N, C-alpha and C positions, 0 to 999 in steps of 0.2 A: 653446634654439636661437635665437639672435638673427640678424637680418639675412637671414632666409630670404625669397626671392622666388618660388622655384619648388619644387614637390614632385613627385617621381616615385614613383608607387605601383606595387607589385606587385599582382597580382590575387588569386591563390589564398591563402587564409588571412590575407589582409589586408583585402580587400573581399568577395570571394566565399568562403564557407565550403567547405572541401574536407576529405576524409577519406581519406588514403592507405590505411588499413587496409581500407576498404570494397572498394577495387579489388584489394588483395592477397587478401582472402577470396574475392572473386568469381572471380579467376583460378584459385585453388585448386579452387573448385567445378566449374570447367569442365575441370580436368585438369592444370593447371600445377603441377609439383612445386616445393616450396620457393619459393613465389611472393615471399616477402619478400626473397630474394636476387635475384630476377628484376626486381622493381620496388619502389622505396621513395623516401622523400623525399631521402635522402642519396646514393643511387646507383641506377643503372638500366642495363639493357642498351643497347647502342648503337642498337638499333632504335627505342627511344623518343626518343633524341637526334635521330635522322634524321627522325623524324616531326615533331619540334618545330622543325626548321629547314627544313621543307618539301622535304626531299630525296626522300621517298618518298610515294606516294599512300595513300589509305585502303585500297585493295585490296591493295597491297603489304604494308601493315602487318598486315592480317588474315592474309595468306599466311604471313608470318614467325611470327606468334603461333601459327598452327596447327601449326607444327613442334614446339611445346612442348605443345600441346593438340590432337592430331590428330582427336579426336572432336567438337570444338567447332565449331559453325556460325558463320558470319560474324556473325549477329545476336547470338549469345551472347558473342562476343569483343568486339563494339562495346559491348554492354550492360555487360560486366565493366569495360571501360576507362572508360566513363562513370560507373561507380558511385562514383568519387571525388568527383563534383560534388554539392554540397549547395545551400543557399539563399543568396540575396543579401539580407541584412536591409535593410529600408527605412531604418533608422536610419543606415546607412552612406551611403546615397544622400543623406540629409538633410545629413550632415556634408560630403559633397563639394559639395553645392549651396551651403552656407554659405561654405566656404573658397575656392571658385573666384572669389569676388568680390574676394579679397585676394591670391590667389596664382595663378600659372600652374600648372596641374596636368596631369600626363602619366601614362599607363598603360603599363607595360613588363612584359610577361608572357611567360614560357616556356609556350607553349600550342600547340595544333594545330587543324587544321580540324575534326576529329571532335568535340573538346570545345566549340569555338565553336558548331558546329551545335546541339549539345545544350543549351548555355547559352541560345541564342536560343529554342529550343523550350520550355525550362523557364520562361523569363521572359516569353515572348511578344514579338513583334516590336516592339510599341509601347514596352514597358518597357526592352527591350534598347537601342533607339535613344535613349531618354531617358538611359540610363546612358552609352552610348558618347559621346553629344554633350556630356556634362559636361566631358570632357577637351579640352585644347587640341590634343592629338594622342594617338593610340593606337598603340602598337608591340607587335604580336604576333610572336613569334619565327618562326613558320612563314611569315609574310609578308615579314619583313625578312631572313630567312636567317641570323640570328644569335641566339644564346641566351646567357643568363647561365650561368655567371659570366665568360664572355669579356668582358674590359674594353672591347673595341671596341663593344659594344652600348651602353654608357654614353656613349662618345665620340660615337656616332652621334646620340643624343638631344640631347646638348649642342651639337654642331655644327649640326644641322639647325634648331635653335630659338634659336641664338645665346644660350645661357644662360651665366651666370656660375657656374662650378663652386663657388666659395666661397659662393654664395648659393642653392645647390640642395641640397635634402634628398631622400634616397632611403630609402624604407621597404619592408622585405622581411622575410619570416619565415625565410629560409634564410641561415644564417651564411656559407656560401661565397659567396653573392652580395653580402652586406654587405662581406666582406673584399675582394672584387674592386673594389667601388665605392670603397672607401677608398684603393685604390692610385692612383686618378687624382685624388684630392682631394675627392671628394664628401662632404658631411656625411651621416651615416647614422643610421638607427634600426632596430635589430633587434627586430621584434615577436615576442616569445618567450613561451612558457608560456601563462598565462591572460590575457595582455594582448590587447585588441582595439582596433580603431580608436576605438570609443566610449570606451574607458578612457584612451587616450593623448592625445586632442585635448580642449582646445587646449593642454594643458601643454607638449608638446614643441616648440611653435613660439612660445612666449612669450619 
């Protein structure tokens, strides 16, 4: 990838480790039937989309999930939802620190207030602020009211930061997001399989 000046990073499974199966298993444990059809990496019920674009509150989300798991408490539902979140390896923070001197870097994540609260709790306020401040700007879907793969979310990042599309690389682990980014001309890298940030840098930007 030559002539790259800007890099837009996804968060989950690119920087922060996540495990969809953990949440699927946790939902089933609290009474959700066929949870893999309820929520997964490739598809999810609209309630999750609504949470990710800030259309519903934490309380509304819990209420809707209780329709599928009527015996589950609010705490059990929040814990099941947060079970997807894993660790943020220090090696990836080190990579971001190194490349931010050469590139403008941005974070663009489909996420929600519940997960962000948990990430802050897991990392601690100091480490979270250190992570957040590595980026020129952070875009969380629930704050900007847009989520991938809607191409408008990429246009927003490009326009607000006056970026050259031809000189901007987008890295994500979801193919549907990659395909959407391609439609507006962004250079892309699909982080798939066993690949990690540690394994692809600096090769993809040489």
